C-alpha positions in Angstrom: 83.9 56.6 35.3 86.7 57.0 37.8 86.5 55.4 41.2 88.1 56.6 44.4 88.9 54.2 47.3 89.9 54.8 50.9 91.7 51.9 52.5 90.6 51.0 56.0 89.5 47.6 57.4 88.9 45.6 54.2 85.9 43.3 53.7 86.2 40.0 51.9 83.1 38.2 50.6 83.0 34.5 49.4 80.4 33.2 47.0 81.2 29.5 47.4 82.5 27.4 50.2 86.2 28.4 50.4 88.7 26.2 52.3 89.3 27.6 55.8 93.0 27.6 55.5 92.6 30.0 52.5 90.5 32.4 54.5 92.9 32.2 57.4 95.5 33.9 55.1 93.7 37.2 55.6 95.1 39.2 58.5 92.3 39.4 61.1 93.4 42.8 62.3 92.9 44.4 58.9 90.4 42.1 57.1 86.9 40.8 57.9 85.1 38.0 56.2 81.5 39.1 55.6 79.5 37.0 53.2 76.4 39.3 53.6 78.3 42.4 52.5 76.7 44.4 49.7 79.9 46.3 48.9 83.0 44.2 49.7 86.6 45.2 48.8 87.2 41.8 47.3 85.3 38.6 46.4 86.7 35.0 46.5 84.8 32.6 44.3 84.9 29.2 42.8 82.2 28.3 40.3 79.4 30.7 41.3 78.0 32.5 38.2 78.7 36.2 38.6 77.5 37.4 35.3 74.3 38.9 36.6 75.8 40.4 39.7 75.9 44.1 40.4 79.3 45.3 41.7 79.6 47.8 44.5 81.8 50.9 44.3 84.3 49.4 46.8 85.0 46.2 44.8 88.6 46.2 43.8 89.4 42.5 43.1 87.8 39.1 42.4 89.8 36.0 42.9 88.8 32.7 41.3 90.0 29.8 43.4 90.8 27.8 40.2 92.0 28.3 36.7 88.9 29.0 34.6 87.1 32.3 34.8 84.1 31.7 32.5 81.8 32.4 35.5 83.2 35.9 35.9 82.3 38.9 33.6 86.0 39.7 32.9 85.4 42.3 30.3 83.0 44.2 32.5 85.4 44.0 35.4 88.1 45.5 33.3 85.9 48.4 32.3 85.1 49.0 36.0 88.8 48.7 37.1 88.3 45.4 39.0 91.3 43.1 38.9 90.4 39.4 38.3 92.8 36.8 39.6 93.0 33.1 39.0 95.2 30.4 40.5 97.1 28.7 37.7 99.0 25.6 38.9 97.4 25.4 42.3 95.2 22.5 41.1 97.7 21.1 38.6 98.6 18.0 40.6 95.0 17.0 41.1 94.2 17.3 37.4 97.4 15.5 36.4 96.5 12.5 38.6 93.0 12.4 37.1 94.4 12.5 33.6 96.8 9.6 34.3 93.9 7.7 36.1 91.5 7.9 33.2 94.3 7.4 30.6 95.0 4.0 32.1 91.5 3.1 33.1 90.0 3.8 29.6 92.8 1.8 27.9 91.9 -1.2 30.1 88.1 -0.7 29.7 88.0 -0.6 33.5 84.9 1.6 33.7 82.8 -0.6 31.4 84.1 -3.7 33.1 83.2 -2.6 36.6 79.8 -1.5 35.5 79.1 -4.9 33.9 80.4 -6.8 36.9 77.8 -4.9 39.1 75.0 -6.3 36.9 75.8 -9.8 38.2 74.2 -9.0 41.6 71.9 -11.9 42.4 73.8 -14.6 40.5 75.1 -16.0 43.7 77.7 -18.8 43.4 77.7 -18.3 39.6 79.4 -14.9 39.8 83.1 -16.2 39.6 82.2 -18.4 36.6 80.3 -15.6 34.8 83.2 -13.2 35.5 85.7 -15.6 33.9 83.4 -16.1 30.9 82.6 -12.4 30.4 85.9 -10.7 31.0 87.1 -11.3 27.4 84.8 -8.5 26.2 86.8 -6.0 28.3 90.3 -6.9 27.1 92.2 -3.6 26.8 95.6 -2.3 25.8 98.7 -1.1 27.7 99.9 2.5 27.5 103.6 1.5 27.6 105.2 2.4 24.3 102.2 4.3 23.0 102.4 8.0 22.1 100.6 10.7 24.2 100.0 14.0 22.5 99.7 17.0 24.9 98.2 20.2 23.6 99.2 23.0 26.0 102.3 22.6 28.2 101.4 24.8 31.1 101.3 23.8 34.7 99.1 20.7 34.1 100.4 19.7 30.7 104.0 19.7 31.9 103.2 17.5 34.9 101.3 15.1 32.7 104.2 15.0 30.2 106.9 14.2 32.8 104.8 11.5 34.5 103.8 9.9 31.2 107.5 9.5 30.3 108.0 7.7 33.6 105.2 5.3 32.6 107.3 4.5 29.5 105.1 6.4 27.0 106.4 8.5 24.2 105.3 12.1 24.6 104.8 14.7 22.0 103.8 18.3 23.0 102.5 21.3 21.2 102.4 24.8 22.7 103.5 27.8 20.7 103.2 30.0 23.8 105.2 27.9 26.2 106.8 29.9 29.0 110.5 29.8 30.0 109.6 28.5 33.5 107.6 25.7 32.0 110.3 24.8 29.6 112.8 24.5 32.4 110.5 22.1 34.2 109.7 20.0 31.2 111.6 16.7 30.7 114.1 16.8 27.9 112.6 13.7 26.3 109.3 15.4 25.5 109.2 15.7 21.7 108.2 19.1 20.3 105.5 19.1 17.6 106.1 22.0 15.2 102.4 22.0 14.2 99.3 20.8 15.9 98.6 18.7 12.8 101.9 16.8 13.5 100.7 16.0 17.0 97.2 14.9 15.7 98.8 12.5 13.2 101.2 10.8 15.5 99.4 10.4 18.8 97.6 7.3 20.2 96.2 9.4 23.0 95.6 13.2 23.0 95.0 15.3 26.1 94.2 19.0 25.8 95.1 21.8 28.3 94.3 25.1 26.7 91.8 27.9 27.5 88.6 28.4 25.5 89.1 31.2 23.0 87.8 32.0 19.6 90.8 30.1 18.1 90.4 27.0 20.3 86.6 26.6 20.2 85.7 23.5 18.3 89.3 22.6 17.6 88.4 18.9 17.7 86.2 18.6 14.6 85.7 16.5 11.5 88.8 18.1 9.8 91.1 17.4 12.7 89.7 14.0 13.4 90.6 13.0 9.8 94.3 13.6 10.5 94.3 11.4 13.6 95.1 7.7 14.0 92.2 5.3 14.1 91.0 4.4 17.6 92.6 7.5 19.2 91.6 8.3 22.7 90.8 12.0 23.4 90.9 13.4 27.0 89.2 16.8 27.5 89.6 18.2 31.0 89.8 21.8 29.9 86.5 23.0 28.4 83.7 21.1 26.8 83.4 23.7 24.0 86.8 22.7 22.6 85.0 19.8 21.0 82.5 20.0 18.1 80.1 17.5 19.6 78.3 16.5 16.4 81.6 15.7 14.7 82.8 13.8 17.9 79.6 11.7 17.8 80.2 10.8 14.2 83.9 10.0 14.9 82.9 7.7 17.8 80.4 5.9 15.7 82.9 5.3 12.9 85.6 4.2 15.3 88.0 7.0 14.3 87.9 8.1 17.9 88.0 5.0 20.2 87.2 6.8 23.4 86.2 10.3 24.4 86.9 11.1 28.1 85.5 14.4 29.2 85.1 16.3 32.5 82.2 18.2 31.0 79.2 15.9 30.4 75.9 17.1 29.0 72.9 15.5 27.5 74.6 15.1 24.1 77.7 13.6 25.6 75.8 11.1 27.7 74.1 9.7 24.5 77.4 9.2 22.6 79.0 5.8 22.1 82.3 5.0 23.9 82.3 8.1 26.1 83.5 8.3 29.7 81.7 11.2 31.2 83.4 12.4 34.4 81.3 14.6 36.7 83.7 17.6 36.7 86.1 16.0 39.1 89.4 17.0 37.6 90.4 19.4 40.4 88.1 18.1 43.0 90.4 17.1 45.8 90.6 18.5 49.3 94.3 19.3 48.7 93.5 21.1 45.4 90.7 23.2 46.9 92.9 24.2 49.8 95.8 25.1 47.5 93.6 27.2 45.3 92.0 29.0 48.2 95.4 29.9 49.8 96.8 31.1 46.5 93.7 33.2 45.7 93.7 34.8 49.2 97.4 35.6 49.1 97.0 37.3 45.7 94.1 39.4 46.9 95.8 40.4 50.1 99.0 41.3 48.3 97.1 43.5 45.8 95.0 45.2 48.4 98.0 45.8 50.7 100.6 46.8 48.1 99.0 47.1 44.7 101.2 44.4 43.3 99.5 42.1 40.8 100.3 38.5 40.0 98.2 36.0 38.0 95.6 38.4 36.8 93.6 37.6 33.7 92.7 41.2 32.8 95.3 43.5 34.4 99.0 43.4 33.6 101.2 41.7 36.2 103.2 44.3 38.1 105.5 44.0 41.0 107.1 47.0 42.7 109.0 46.0 45.9 107.0 47.2 48.9 109.0 49.2 51.5 106.1 50.7 53.5 106.3 53.9 51.6 103.1 55.5 50.4 102.3 54.7 46.8 99.8 55.7 44.2 98.2 52.8 42.1 96.2 53.8 39.1 94.5 51.7 36.4 94.0 53.6 33.2 93.6 53.6 29.5 96.7 52.7 27.6 97.1 56.0 25.8 100.0 58.5 25.5 100.9 60.8 28.4 99.0 59.0 31.1 102.1 58.4 33.2 103.2 62.0 32.6 99.8 63.4 33.8 99.9 61.1 36.9 103.4 62.2 37.9 102.6 65.8 37.2 99.8 65.7 39.7 102.2 64.1 42.3 104.8 66.8 41.6 102.3 69.6 42.0 102.2 68.6 45.7 106.0 69.0 46.0 106.3 65.3 46.4 109.3 63.4 45.2 109.0 60.1 43.3 111.2 57.4 44.7 110.3 54.6 42.3 107.6 53.6 39.8 106.4 51.0 37.4 104.1 51.0 34.4 102.8 47.9 32.7 100.2 47.6 29.9 97.8 44.9 28.7 95.8 45.6 25.6 93.9 48.9 25.8 94.7 49.4 29.5 97.7 50.0 31.7 98.6 50.0 35.4 100.9 52.5 37.0 102.3 52.4 40.6 104.4 55.3 42.0 106.4 55.3 45.3 106.3 58.7 47.1 109.6 59.4 48.8 109.5 60.1 52.6 105.8 59.3 52.9 104.7 56.2 54.8 101.7 54.1 54.3 98.9 55.8 56.3 100.1 59.3 55.6 97.3 61.5 54.3 97.8 63.9 51.4 94.5 65.7 51.0 93.1 65.8 47.4 95.9 63.7 45.8 93.7 60.6 45.1 90.9 62.7 43.9 93.0 64.7 41.4 94.6 61.6 40.0 91.2 59.9 39.7 89.9 62.9 37.7 92.5 62.6 35.0 90.7 61.6 31.7 91.4 58.0 31.1 92.0 56.9 34.7 89.6 54.1 35.6 90.5 53.7 39.3 93.0 55.3 41.6 94.2 54.3 45.1 96.6 55.7 47.6 98.1 52.8 49.5 
């Protein structure tokens, strides 16, 4: 069903505590933050589960202040013409630092050693002697000269790779979808694995940074464990479901996997031998939360003000330089003659098209059209309604 919107003062609703510096991005003259609103123009969210929420007719955008969007009904948003943003890279440094921290700490058995030392409370003057006698059970290994395999060389993976090289590790990476920007930022000494099996077979440590999809679900399993070196350490700060937990438990029991470090503990994980369950702290820094909030707010404000889209997980990215001219923004089915129908309606008003852009993503597409000699705020009665009534148009806005 087509939706028509009229842009006035825009309402932003937050569903979690969002860093104040992020909310301050919104221009106070044209935006209001109202967390009680039943029908906001946009929602900024972190981990709040939105799957059971009903969306009002004004809702145009949802911004996740973070990378994962499992808490957002993305498919339903697409069908309703609601753009969903995330903030890739905004928390990358925080996650990178956590990866390097647990990489070293797990190798040195630091967590077990600290936990054991705390059991010596009450031993009084005997504590130093007991520490010296007991420390042998926590002898670890150095990461220098070992091989770190990185699956996924996006914002986080690339930072981990570069810093691991600085720690004198050998680094091998696998990412068939690596972007040009990431490739430019990646150190030249990172070795490229032609197959994921090659990475599995040659790594002493493996860290994974890929989204959860049908292809990646359960990618760590009995078959892939059989390829790996004995005593491999596996770090999972992406999604718990990437690991087949029954197969991981068996691999830990046999010693095939030496340590499993995960940011997604559950009852099964807590019962497993040689696991380090981190309470979802990968991106939990004040700096990361602020960076994500600022990035999310900027993306929402840019979209609401100009129609431009960056870092959407369900709409195509689209950027048409904004000059203050009136523009039409339409989200529609990706079928033939949609652009022709939109421009025909515009032409029927004796309006001249100054510039336009059309981008597609799967079964949907997004079209923006500049109207020559018409400024933002000019009213053209009926134009928005007529475009919204074109069969296949999901949402239409005059900006």
